[in-house]
SEPA-624568 format. One record per atom (N, C-alpha, C): residue number from 1; x, y, z. Coordinates in steps of 0.001 Angstrom, whole numbers, plus 500000, padded with zeros to 6 digits. Each point is the difference from the previous one (the first is absolute). Example, Ala and Ser with C-alpha at 12.3 -4.5 7.8 and 13.67 -1.06 7.14 Angstrom:
REM residues 2
<k:1	east:513190	north:494310	up:507800>
<k:1	east:499110	north:501190	up:500000>
<k:1	east:500900	north:501200	up:500000>
<k:2	east:499650	north:501050	up:499280>
<k:2	east:500820	north:501190	up:500060>
<k:2	east:499230	north:501090	up:500730>
END
This chain:
REM residues 90
<k:1	east:500812	north:498812	up:500000>
<k:1	east:499188	north:501188	up:500000>
<k:1	east:500859	north:501257	up:500000>
<k:2	east:501080	north:500012	up:500760>
<k:2	east:500828	north:501190	up:500108>
<k:2	east:501286	north:499898	up:499195>
<k:3	east:500026	north:499124	up:499005>
<k:3	east:501196	north:499868	up:499175>
<k:3	east:500191	north:501250	up:499167>
<k:4	east:501202	north:500494	up:499984>
<k:4	east:500329	north:501145	up:499166>
<k:4	east:499551	north:501342	up:500561>
<k:5	east:499580	north:500056	up:501248>
<k:5	east:499602	north:501274	up:500591>
<k:5	east:501259	north:500786	up:500344>
<k:6	east:500051	north:501239	up:499541>
<k:6	east:501163	north:500836	up:500263>
<k:6	east:500040	north:500407	up:501479>
<k:7	east:501190	north:500227	up:500504>
<k:7	east:500168	north:500371	up:501418>
<k:7	east:499256	north:501278	up:500352>
<k:8	east:499999	north:500949	up:499093>
<k:8	east:499350	north:501276	up:500276>
<k:8	east:498497	north:499802	up:500206>
<k:9	east:499426	north:499017	up:499341>
<k:9	east:498564	north:499733	up:500155>
<k:9	east:499705	north:499529	up:501419>
<k:10	east:500887	north:499206	up:500582>
<k:10	east:499823	north:499587	up:501390>
<k:10	east:499993	north:501221	up:500926>
<k:11	east:500885	north:500940	up:499749>
<k:11	east:500033	north:501226	up:500801>
<k:11	east:498728	north:500814	up:499839>
<k:12	east:499532	north:500137	up:498765>
<k:12	east:498780	north:500754	up:499745>
<k:12	east:498806	north:499337	up:500678>
<k:13	east:499881	north:498694	up:499846>
<k:13	east:498881	north:499271	up:500604>
<k:13	east:500093	north:500046	up:501528>
<k:14	east:501205	north:499890	up:500529>
<k:14	east:500185	north:500053	up:501443>
<k:14	east:499566	north:501335	up:500585>
<k:15	east:500373	north:501091	up:499321>
<k:15	east:499578	north:501320	up:500475>
<k:15	east:498487	north:500144	up:499968>
<k:16	east:499376	north:499487	up:498956>
<k:16	east:498541	north:500064	up:499919>
<k:16	east:499344	north:499158	up:501089>
<k:17	east:500606	north:498872	up:500335>
<k:17	east:499457	north:499171	up:501085>
<k:17	east:500110	north:500720	up:501346>
<k:18	east:501143	north:500633	up:500239>
<k:18	east:500169	north:500773	up:501230>
<k:18	east:498982	north:501142	up:500037>
<k:19	east:499807	north:500659	up:498872>
<k:19	east:499031	north:501082	up:499920>
<k:19	east:498594	north:499503	up:500310>
<k:20	east:499652	north:498846	up:499462>
<k:20	east:498653	north:499479	up:500261>
<k:20	east:499829	north:499607	up:501462>
<k:21	east:501058	north:499493	up:500622>
<k:21	east:499925	north:499685	up:501431>
<k:21	east:499814	north:501265	up:500836>
<k:22	east:500679	north:501081	up:499604>
<k:22	east:499823	north:501274	up:500697>
<k:22	east:498575	north:500520	up:499849>
<k:23	east:499447	north:499872	up:498794>
<k:23	east:498629	north:500437	up:499755>
<k:23	east:499010	north:499189	up:500831>
<k:24	east:500191	north:498684	up:500051>
<k:24	east:499115	north:499144	up:500794>
<k:24	east:500126	north:500330	up:501483>
<k:25	east:501221	north:500221	up:500458>
<k:25	east:500208	north:500380	up:501398>
<k:25	east:499311	north:501325	up:500307>
<k:26	east:500084	north:500924	up:499057>
<k:26	east:499338	north:501293	up:500177>
<k:26	east:498489	north:499853	up:500109>
<k:27	east:499427	north:499143	up:499166>
<k:27	east:498557	north:499776	up:500059>
<k:27	east:499601	north:499385	up:501344>
<k:28	east:500789	north:499059	up:500466>
<k:28	east:499708	north:499386	up:501297>
<k:28	east:500150	north:500998	up:501140>
<k:29	east:500988	north:500890	up:499888>
<k:29	east:500181	north:501031	up:501025>
<k:29	east:498798	north:500947	up:500025>
<k:30	east:499490	north:500333	up:498827>
<k:30	east:498814	north:500865	up:499938>
<k:30	east:498828	north:499351	up:500732>
<k:31	east:499794	north:498712	up:499760>
<k:31	east:498923	north:499291	up:500686>
<k:31	east:500258	north:499918	up:501504>
<k:32	east:501237	north:499788	up:500388>
<k:32	east:500347	north:499886	up:501410>
<k:32	east:499732	north:501308	up:500743>
<k:33	east:500454	north:501124	up:499429>
<k:33	east:499826	north:501287	up:500667>
<k:33	east:498548	north:500449	up:499992>
<k:34	east:499286	north:499750	up:498916>
<k:34	east:498557	north:500204	up:499960>
<k:34	east:499495	north:501428	up:499933>
<k:35	east:500866	north:500975	up:499812>
<k:35	east:499531	north:501383	up:499871>
<k:35	east:500461	north:500559	up:498660>
<k:36	east:499211	north:500909	up:499490>
<k:36	east:500332	north:500603	up:498704>
<k:36	east:501303	north:500792	up:500085>
<k:37	east:500227	north:500656	up:501130>
<k:37	east:501219	north:500807	up:500147>
<k:37	east:501250	north:499126	up:499935>
<k:38	east:499992	north:498879	up:500713>
<k:38	east:501162	north:499101	up:499985>
<k:38	east:500145	north:499327	up:498637>
<k:39	east:498878	north:499641	up:499387>
<k:39	east:500049	north:499378	up:498678>
<k:39	east:500596	north:500967	up:498978>
<k:40	east:499680	north:501264	up:500141>
<k:40	east:500560	north:501010	up:499099>
<k:40	east:501502	north:500139	up:500194>
<k:41	east:500464	north:499891	up:501234>
<k:41	east:501437	north:500054	up:500269>
<k:41	east:500712	north:498800	up:499381>
<k:42	east:499418	north:498830	up:500146>
<k:42	east:500580	north:498793	up:499391>
<k:42	east:500012	north:500145	up:498485>
<k:43	east:498914	north:500515	up:499445>
<k:43	east:499914	north:500192	up:498556>
<k:43	east:501056	north:500974	up:499507>
<k:44	east:500261	north:501044	up:500749>
<k:44	east:501027	north:500978	up:499608>
<k:44	east:501378	north:499348	up:499964>
<k:45	east:500266	north:499151	up:500971>
<k:45	east:501292	north:499300	up:500002>
<k:45	east:500109	north:499069	up:498799>
<k:46	east:498909	north:499315	up:499680>
<k:46	east:500014	north:499098	up:498848>
<k:46	east:500134	north:500770	up:498684>
<k:47	east:499477	north:501210	up:499965>
<k:47	east:500077	north:500809	up:498781>
<k:47	east:501439	north:500351	up:499651>
<k:48	east:500866	north:500023	up:500988>
<k:48	east:501412	north:500282	up:499732>
<k:48	east:500723	north:498753	up:499484>
<k:49	east:499516	north:498836	up:500380>
<k:49	east:500659	north:498756	up:499610>
<k:49	east:499751	north:499683	up:498530>
<k:50	east:498772	north:500222	up:499534>
<k:50	east:499622	north:499639	up:498630>
<k:50	east:500904	north:500599	up:498927>
<k:51	east:500172	north:501321	up:499983>
<k:51	east:500868	north:500596	up:498982>
<k:51	east:501456	north:499532	up:500102>
<k:52	east:500469	north:499791	up:501219>
<k:52	east:501368	north:499525	up:500189>
<k:52	east:500175	north:498609	up:499375>
<k:53	east:499018	north:499141	up:500208>
<k:53	east:500059	north:498656	up:499418>
<k:53	east:499920	north:500097	up:498470>
<k:54	east:499106	north:500844	up:499488>
<k:54	east:499873	north:500179	up:498548>
<k:54	east:501327	north:500413	up:499381>
<k:55	east:500634	north:500999	up:500579>
<k:55	east:501268	north:500503	up:499463>
<k:55	east:501094	north:498939	up:500119>
<k:56	east:500060	north:499311	up:501129>
<k:56	east:501053	north:498999	up:500211>
<k:56	east:499842	north:498813	up:499061>
<k:57	east:498783	north:499500	up:499863>
<k:57	east:499769	north:498859	up:499105>
<k:57	east:500263	north:500396	up:498553>
<k:58	east:499580	north:501203	up:499610>
<k:58	east:500270	north:500474	up:498637>
<k:58	east:501496	north:500134	up:499766>
<k:59	east:500705	north:500545	up:500986>
<k:59	east:501450	north:500153	up:499878>
<k:59	east:500674	north:498638	up:499825>
<k:60	east:499587	north:499007	up:500792>
<k:60	east:500564	north:498657	up:499847>
<k:60	east:499733	north:499444	up:498604>
<k:61	east:498784	north:500183	up:499518>
<k:61	east:499661	north:499512	up:498660>
<k:61	east:500824	north:500667	up:498917>
<k:62	east:500159	north:501311	up:500111>
<k:62	east:500795	north:500732	up:499000>
<k:62	east:501458	north:499569	up:500070>
<k:63	east:500530	north:499845	up:501209>
<k:63	east:501386	north:499547	up:500135>
<k:63	east:500173	north:498598	up:499421>
<k:64	east:498995	north:499160	up:500183>
<k:64	east:500061	north:498654	up:499446>
<k:64	east:499962	north:499972	up:498479>
<k:65	east:499432	north:501046	up:499407>
<k:65	east:499894	north:500075	up:498546>
<k:65	east:500953	north:501013	up:499386>
<k:66	east:500847	north:500606	up:500813>
<k:66	east:500831	north:501112	up:499537>
<k:66	east:500848	north:499656	up:498782>
<k:67	east:500449	north:498766	up:499907>
<k:67	east:500823	north:499633	up:498852>
<k:67	east:499170	north:499713	up:498753>
<k:68	east:498683	north:499949	up:500138>
<k:68	east:499124	north:499661	up:498882>
<k:68	east:499248	north:501192	up:499423>
<k:69	east:499941	north:501106	up:500735>
<k:69	east:499245	north:501153	up:499511>
<k:69	east:500895	north:501226	up:499949>
<k:70	east:499597	north:500943	up:499157>
<k:70	east:500810	north:501203	up:499796>
<k:70	east:499794	north:500993	up:501143>
<k:71	east:500924	north:500949	up:500101>
<k:71	east:499895	north:501043	up:501017>
<k:71	east:498747	north:500840	up:499788>
<k:72	east:499620	north:500195	up:498755>
<k:72	east:498787	north:500760	up:499712>
<k:72	east:498763	north:499345	up:500594>
<k:73	east:499924	north:498697	up:499886>
<k:73	east:498859	north:499265	up:500588>
<k:73	east:500034	north:500054	up:501524>
<k:74	east:501186	north:499936	up:500577>
<k:74	east:500122	north:500104	up:501451>
<k:74	east:499486	north:501364	up:500467>
<k:75	east:500341	north:501045	up:499270>
<k:75	east:499524	north:501341	up:500339>
<k:75	east:498476	north:500046	up:499937>
<k:76	east:499401	north:499394	up:498977>
<k:76	east:498540	north:499967	up:499892>
<k:76	east:499363	north:499245	up:501165>
<k:77	east:500630	north:498932	up:500438>
<k:77	east:499483	north:499248	up:501153>
<k:77	east:500038	north:500869	up:501250>
<k:78	east:501113	north:500694	up:500203>
<k:78	east:500123	north:500885	up:501163>
<k:78	east:498954	north:501110	up:499936>
<k:79	east:499790	north:500574	up:498829>
<k:79	east:498980	north:501037	up:499834>
<k:79	east:498614	north:499428	up:500300>
<k:80	east:499737	north:498786	up:499537>
<k:80	east:498704	north:499360	up:500246>
<k:80	east:499745	north:499768	up:501478>
<k:81	east:500994	north:499517	up:500711>
<k:81	east:499857	north:499791	up:501447>
<k:81	east:499788	north:501345	up:500689>
<k:82	east:500728	north:501010	up:499559>
<k:82	east:499812	north:501333	up:500568>
<k:82	east:498584	north:500519	up:499777>
<k:83	east:499446	north:499753	up:498818>
<k:83	east:498619	north:500418	up:499719>
<k:83	east:498998	north:499263	up:500889>
<k:84	east:500238	north:498715	up:500231>
<k:84	east:499117	north:499221	up:500880>
<k:84	east:500036	north:500584	up:501407>
<k:85	east:501201	north:500262	up:500498>
<k:85	east:500121	north:500564	up:501350>
<k:85	east:499375	north:501390	up:500092>
<k:86	east:500204	north:500813	up:498982>
<k:86	east:499423	north:501340	up:499990>
<k:86	east:498482	north:499929	up:499960>
<k:87	east:499459	north:499127	up:499155>
<k:87	east:498553	north:499859	up:499882>
<k:87	east:499361	north:499438	up:501264>
<k:88	east:500674	north:499099	up:500664>
<k:88	east:499453	north:499408	up:501219>
<k:88	east:500091	north:500945	up:501180>
<k:89	east:500901	north:500953	up:499923>
<k:89	east:500213	north:500949	up:501101>
<k:89	east:498798	north:500912	up:500187>
<k:90	east:499413	north:500447	up:498895>
<k:90	east:499034	north:501058	up:500054>
<k:90	east:498616	north:499672	up:500314>
END
């Protein structure tokens, strides 16, 4: 099943798994605390994790493909991630 999987893919998948565990923990914490104010605080902390994971996983993917794609395409990927972060911010 995992024959031929590149090492960088393991890193990308691992980061996403850690991110999903953090999200699940955050949801459980919201239920545990039981107030909207505390849930909002947990949500704010999780909001900082999401973009960091997006940028890190994208960076790993680009580094894994760096020898296969041109610098121009790498610049477009960076611009695209920047647009996603800018759009999600507002």
